[in-house]
C-alpha positions, 0 to 999 in steps of 0.5 A: 523536483525530487517529488515529480522524480520520485513518482515517475520512478513510481509510475514507471515500475507500477506499470511494468509490474502489471504490465508482467503481472495482468496487462493493463486491466490491473492499471485501470484498478490502481487509476483509483488509488493514485487519485487518492493523491488529490484530495491528499494534496488538498487536506496538506494544503489546507492544514490538517495533514495530520488526517493523512499521518493517522491513516497512514500510520495504521495502514503500517500497523496493519501491514505490519500485523499481517506480516508478523501473523503469516510468520507466525505458527498458527495453533490447530494449522500444525499438528503438536505433541498432544496428538 
């Protein structure tokens, strides 16, 4: 019941964000990503849920690195004291 409530909440917010951000075309882009839940559920039920955990940890690591790279100054983009 908790998963269904959280899923409905996420769906409502995704719909609202897509409506404000660009219309129904964004929902068509998101549909294949939502349909990935079907094979994910099959992997969990067949006892191979570790694959999902590995994939999620890689995606999380990439997201964190991307965020940190945006916050750190990169040499070459700002004038330094030698110029």
